C-alpha positions as CSV (number, residue, x, y, z in Angstrom):
1,M,0.0,0.0,0.0
2,A,1.2,3.5,-0.8
3,K,2.0,5.8,2.1
4,P,-0.8,8.2,3.1
5,E,1.1,11.3,2.0
6,S,3.2,9.8,-0.8
7,S,5.4,11.9,-3.1
8,N,3.2,11.0,-6.0
9,R,0.1,12.4,-4.3
10,Q,2.1,15.4,-3.2
11,L,3.2,15.9,-6.8
12,A,-0.4,15.6,-8.1
13,S,-1.6,18.2,-5.5
14,R,1.3,20.5,-6.4
15,A,0.3,20.6,-10.1
16,F,-1.9,23.6,-9.6
17,S,-0.4,24.9,-6.4
18,P,3.3,25.2,-7.1
19,E,6.0,25.3,-4.5
20,G,9.4,26.7,-4.7
21,A,12.4,24.7,-5.9
22,S,14.8,23.0,-3.6
23,N,18.2,24.5,-3.2
24,N,19.9,21.2,-2.7
25,K,23.3,21.0,-4.6
26,F,25.9,18.4,-5.1
27,E,28.3,18.4,-2.2
28,T,31.8,17.7,-3.4
29,K,34.6,16.4,-1.1
30,K,38.3,16.2,-1.9
31,T,40.3,13.2,-0.9
32,A,43.9,12.4,-1.2
33,G,45.5,9.3,-2.7
34,L,44.1,6.7,-5.2
35,K,41.2,4.4,-4.3
36,K,40.2,1.1,-5.8
37,S,36.7,2.5,-6.3
38,E,37.9,5.5,-8.4
39,V,37.8,6.0,-12.1
40,Y,40.1,8.2,-14.1
41,I,38.6,10.7,-16.6
42,G,40.8,12.5,-18.9
43,N,40.7,15.1,-21.8
44,L,38.4,17.3,-19.7
45,P,38.0,21.0,-20.6
46,S,40.2,23.1,-18.2
47,D,37.2,25.1,-17.0
48,V,35.0,22.2,-16.0
49,T,34.0,22.3,-12.3
50,E,33.9,19.5,-9.8
51,D,30.0,19.9,-9.6
52,Q,29.8,19.4,-13.4
53,I,32.0,16.2,-13.2
54,M,29.7,14.9,-10.4
55,Q,26.7,15.6,-12.6
56,L,28.4,13.8,-15.5
57,F,28.7,10.7,-13.3
58,A,25.4,11.2,-11.4
59,A,23.9,7.8,-12.6
60,F,26.9,5.9,-11.1
61,E,26.5,7.1,-7.5
62,P,29.6,9.4,-7.2
63,V,31.0,9.9,-3.8
64,T,33.9,12.3,-4.3
65,V,35.8,13.9,-7.1
66,R,39.3,15.3,-7.5
67,R,39.9,17.6,-10.3
68,I,43.5,18.3,-11.4
69,V,44.8,20.9,-13.8
70,S,48.3,20.6,-15.1
71,G,49.2,23.2,-17.7
72,L,46.7,22.9,-20.5
73,K,45.6,19.5,-19.4
74,C,42.7,18.7,-17.1
75,F,41.7,15.3,-15.7
76,A,39.9,14.0,-12.6
77,F,39.4,11.0,-10.3
78,V,35.9,10.1,-9.4
79,D,35.0,7.7,-6.6
80,V,31.9,5.7,-7.6
81,G,31.9,3.5,-4.6
82,N,32.3,-0.1,-6.0
83,P,33.6,-2.1,-8.9
84,Q,30.2,-2.6,-10.5
85,N,29.7,1.2,-10.8
86,I,33.2,1.4,-12.1
87,T,32.3,-1.0,-15.0
88,L,29.1,1.0,-15.7
89,A,30.9,4.3,-15.7
90,V,33.6,3.1,-18.1
91,S,31.1,1.4,-20.3
92,H,28.8,4.5,-20.7
93,V,31.1,7.5,-20.4
94,N,34.3,6.4,-22.1
95,N,34.6,7.6,-25.6
96,T,31.6,10.0,-25.3
97,I,31.8,13.6,-26.5
98,Y,31.8,16.3,-23.8
99,C,32.1,19.9,-24.8
100,G,33.7,18.9,-28.1
101,R,36.2,16.6,-26.5
102,R,36.4,12.8,-26.6
103,L,36.5,11.6,-23.0
104,I,38.8,8.9,-21.7
105,V,37.4,6.9,-18.7
106,R,39.6,4.1,-17.2
107,D,39.4,1.8,-14.3
108,L,42.3,2.6,-12.0
109,V,42.8,-1.0,-10.9
110,K,43.2,-2.2,-14.4
111,S,45.4,0.8,-15.2
112,R,47.7,-0.1,-12.3
113,S,47.9,-3.7,-13.4
114,S,49.1,-2.6,-16.8
115,E,52.2,-1.3,-15.0
116,R,51.9,2.1,-16.6
117,P,52.4,5.1,-14.3
118,L,49.0,6.8,-13.8
119,E,50.7,10.2,-14.4
120,L,51.2,9.1,-18.0
121,L,47.4,8.4,-18.6
122,D,46.7,12.0,-19.5
123,Q,49.8,12.3,-21.7
124,E,48.5,9.4,-23.8
125,L,45.2,10.9,-24.7
126,P,44.4,11.4,-28.4
127,P,44.3,14.9,-29.7
128,L,41.1,17.0,-29.5
129,E,38.7,16.0,-32.2
130,K,36.3,18.3,-34.0
131,V,32.8,16.9,-33.8
132,D,30.0,18.0,-36.1
133,K,26.9,18.2,-33.9
134,D,24.7,17.2,-36.8
135,S,26.8,14.3,-38.0
136,D,25.3,10.8,-37.8
137,K,28.8,9.4,-37.5
138,A,29.7,11.4,-34.4
139,P,30.1,9.4,-31.2
140,R,27.3,9.7,-28.6
141,A,27.3,12.8,-26.6
142,V,26.7,13.4,-22.9
143,P,25.4,16.5,-21.2
144,C,28.0,19.3,-20.9
145,P,28.1,23.0,-20.4
146,G,27.8,25.1,-23.6
147,R,30.6,26.0,-25.7
148,T,30.7,29.0,-28.0
149,R,31.5,28.1,-31.6
150,D,31.6,31.7,-32.6
151,R,30.6,35.0,-30.9
152,C,27.0,34.5,-31.8
153,E,26.2,30.8,-31.2
154,T,26.5,28.5,-28.3
155,V,26.0,24.8,-28.9
156,Y,24.8,22.3,-26.3
157,A,25.0,18.6,-26.6
158,V,21.6,16.9,-26.3
159,P,21.5,14.6,-23.3
160,L,21.7,11.0,-24.3
161,E,18.4,10.0,-22.7
162,M,16.5,12.7,-24.6
163,R,17.8,11.6,-28.0
164,S,15.2,10.2,-30.5
165,L,17.0,6.9,-31.0
166,L,16.8,6.0,-27.3
167,Q,13.3,7.4,-27.0
168,V,12.0,5.4,-29.9
169,E,13.5,2.2,-28.5
170,M,12.0,2.9,-25.1
171,L,8.5,3.6,-26.6
172,S,8.7,0.5,-28.7
173,S,9.6,-1.7,-25.7
174,C,7.2,-0.2,-23.2
175,F,4.2,1.1,-25.1
176,K,4.4,-1.0,-28.3
177,T,4.0,2.2,-30.4
178,T,6.0,5.3,-31.1
179,E,3.0,7.7,-31.9
180,W,3.6,9.6,-28.7
181,I,6.9,11.1,-29.9
182,V,5.0,12.5,-32.9
183,E,2.0,13.7,-31.0
184,S,3.9,15.4,-28.2
185,A,6.1,17.4,-30.6
186,R,2.9,19.1,-32.0
187,V,2.4,21.2,-28.8
188,R,2.5,25.0,-29.5
189,G,1.4,28.1,-27.7
190,E,1.1,29.0,-24.1
191,V,1.8,26.3,-21.6
192,G,2.4,25.6,-17.9
193,L,5.1,23.2,-17.2
194,M,6.1,21.2,-14.1
195,V,9.8,20.7,-14.2
196,M,10.7,17.1,-13.3
197,E,14.4,16.8,-14.2
198,T,17.1,19.3,-15.2
199,F,20.7,19.3,-16.4
200,P,22.7,22.0,-14.5
201,Q,24.1,24.8,-16.6
202,M,22.3,23.4,-19.7
203,P,19.1,24.5,-21.4
204,F,17.5,21.0,-21.4
205,F,14.9,19.7,-18.9
206,W,12.1,17.2,-18.6
207,A,8.7,18.6,-17.7
208,M,5.0,17.7,-17.5
209,N,2.7,19.8,-19.6
210,L,-0.1,20.8,-17.1
211,T,-3.2,20.2,-19.0
212,P,-6.5,18.8,-17.4
213,E,-6.1,15.6,-19.4
214,T,-2.5,15.1,-18.2
215,Y,-3.5,15.8,-14.6
216,I,-6.3,13.2,-14.7
217,K,-4.0,10.6,-16.3
218,M,-1.3,11.3,-13.7
219,C,-3.7,10.7,-10.8
220,Q,-5.2,7.6,-12.3
221,L,-1.8,6.1,-13.0
222,F,-0.3,6.8,-9.6
223,N,-3.3,5.5,-7.9
224,A,-3.3,2.3,-9.9
225,L,0.5,1.7,-9.2
226,S,0.0,2.3,-5.5
227,V,-2.6,-0.5,-5.4
228,V,-0.6,-3.2,-7.2
229,T,2.9,-2.4,-5.9
230,Q,2.9,-4.7,-2.9
231,D,1.6,-7.7,-4.9
232,Q,4.1,-7.4,-7.9
233,P,6.9,-10.0,-7.8
234,F,10.5,-9.0,-8.0
235,L,12.3,-9.8,-11.2
236,T,14.5,-12.8,-11.3
237,K,18.1,-12.5,-12.4
238,A,17.2,-14.0,-15.7
239,E,14.4,-11.5,-16.2
240,V,16.5,-8.4,-15.7
241,Q,17.5,-7.6,-19.3
242,R,18.2,-4.5,-21.2
243,G,15.1,-3.0,-22.8
244,R,12.7,-4.6,-20.3
245,R,9.8,-2.5,-18.8
246,C,9.4,-2.8,-15.1
247,M,8.8,-0.7,-12.0
248,A,11.2,0.5,-9.3
249,E,11.2,2.7,-6.2
250,Y,11.6,6.3,-7.0
251,P,14.9,7.9,-5.7
252,G,14.2,9.5,-2.3
253,E,12.5,8.6,0.9
254,S,8.8,8.4,-0.2
255,G,8.8,4.7,-1.1
256,D,6.7,5.3,-4.2
257,W,7.2,2.9,-7.2
258,N,7.1,4.2,-10.7
259,R,7.3,2.9,-14.3
260,C,10.8,2.3,-15.5
261,W,12.7,1.0,-18.5
262,I,16.1,-0.8,-18.2
263,V,18.6,1.1,-20.3
264,D,21.5,-1.3,-19.5
265,V,22.7,-4.1,-17.2
266,V,26.1,-4.7,-15.8
267,E,26.4,-7.6,-13.3
268,S,24.1,-6.9,-10.4
269,K,23.4,-3.2,-11.3
270,V,21.1,-1.6,-13.8
271,I,20.7,1.8,-15.3
272,L,17.1,2.8,-15.3
273,L,15.1,5.5,-17.1
274,Y,12.1,6.6,-15.0
275,V,9.5,7.0,-17.8
276,D,7.3,9.5,-16.1
277,S,10.0,11.9,-14.8
278,G,13.0,11.6,-17.1
279,N,15.4,10.7,-14.3
280,T,18.0,8.1,-14.7
281,A,19.5,6.1,-11.9
282,C,21.8,3.2,-11.1
283,V,20.1,0.7,-8.8
284,P,20.5,-2.9,-7.8
285,A,19.0,-5.4,-10.2
286,A,17.3,-7.2,-7.3
287,A,15.3,-4.1,-6.5
288,L,13.1,-4.3,-9.7
289,K,9.6,-5.5,-9.8
290,A,7.6,-6.8,-12.8
291,L,5.1,-4.6,-14.5
292,D,4.0,-6.5,-17.5
293,N,0.3,-5.8,-17.7
294,D,-0.5,-3.6,-20.7
295,E,-3.1,-1.8,-18.5
296,F,-0.3,0.1,-16.8
297,W,1.3,1.2,-20.1
298,D,-1.9,2.6,-21.8
299,V,-1.1,6.0,-20.4
300,P,1.8,7.5,-22.5
301,P,4.8,9.1,-20.7
302,L,3.7,12.0,-18.4
303,V,6.8,14.0,-19.2
304,Q,8.5,15.2,-22.4
305,P,11.8,16.9,-23.2
306,F,12.1,20.7,-23.5
307,V,14.9,23.1,-24.3
308,L,15.0,26.8,-23.2
309,H,14.9,29.3,-26.1
310,Q,17.3,31.4,-24.2
311,G,19.6,30.9,-21.2
312,V,20.3,27.9,-19.2
313,L,19.2,26.4,-15.9
314,G,21.1,26.7,-12.7
315,S,22.7,24.1,-10.5
316,Q,19.9,24.0,-7.9
317,K,17.2,21.3,-7.9
318,M,14.0,22.4,-9.6
319,D,11.8,19.3,-9.2
320,G,8.2,20.4,-9.0
321,T,8.9,24.0,-10.1
322,I,6.2,25.5,-12.4
323,L,7.3,27.4,-15.4
324,K,4.9,29.5,-17.5
325,G,5.7,30.5,-21.1
326,T,5.2,29.6,-24.8
327,V,6.3,26.7,-26.9
328,I,7.7,28.5,-30.0
329,G,9.1,25.6,-32.0
330,C,11.4,22.6,-31.7
331,H,15.1,21.8,-31.4
332,E,16.9,21.9,-34.7
333,A,18.6,18.4,-34.4
334,E,15.9,16.7,-32.4
335,P,12.4,17.9,-33.4
336,H,10.6,16.0,-30.6
337,I,12.4,18.4,-28.1
338,L,10.2,21.5,-27.8
339,K,11.7,25.0,-27.6
340,F,10.3,26.8,-24.6
341,S,10.3,30.6,-24.1
342,Q,9.8,31.6,-20.4
343,S,7.4,34.4,-19.5
344,D,8.6,37.4,-17.5
345,D,6.7,36.4,-14.3
346,N,8.6,33.2,-13.7
């Protein structure tokens, strides 16, 4: 049974009675020496901050980060807690493009076993590559702060989980149709948005378009999930597979269970996409429950991706914040991402 004052119910009640955003920030601690639970990340831009590095590894439960600048080189060591998170981080972040740079992510234990001094890791990095943001051959990109290509244009990499290829795969697996990605892209005009997930110092965010229809669907879905959660069986090890739809406890202390899609599996850990909030998280595979009944997947995703027409979002949490403004078009490279212009009274 759901808790009497669960976060899902609080979320529904806040839809037309907005509260202020939380001011929680990543807390970064510096440590000395190398740890077996650390990964090395090289070829970073010299002006990247430790908070931004923590955000880059947010799905892998980062504990601490140490940023080091040596001349024109910048690299860091990120403690992700355990070997499974190391494997996930290397698999998903290595060779991605961040602010126009191809990142190098390595397991420190394996690097030490190769008998190469760690100081040489950064010296062995390939030269900076130029990446065309519209090229189909470009490596996958991860969220990063904007970089100015010229004095008039700043280009931001589209977060991986917002990209159409991943969205189409998720919709096909969970909802057996991709019509939603077309329908949701047709929204235009004045809207009220409830922010569900943001990317610090970037213009991209996930939000719920607060229409009466969406509000009703949200209440019905959350109520239905709260009724069946206790009776749903946990997935077996064999059932935990990439691309499977399921349900998992939402990050936080509420105990609510939400619809999820498994993005990837590494040993006993999985990377999840929370379908109705846009969040991604790394959780134990044993914590997932089955949600196979099509009845729970009749309601399309409650959130959709947006990009600010001007400016970027700050580093503070904005979950539940209401933004008023106008949808004026779509993103040039990903037309399902709607371009949002804030009104002056936000």
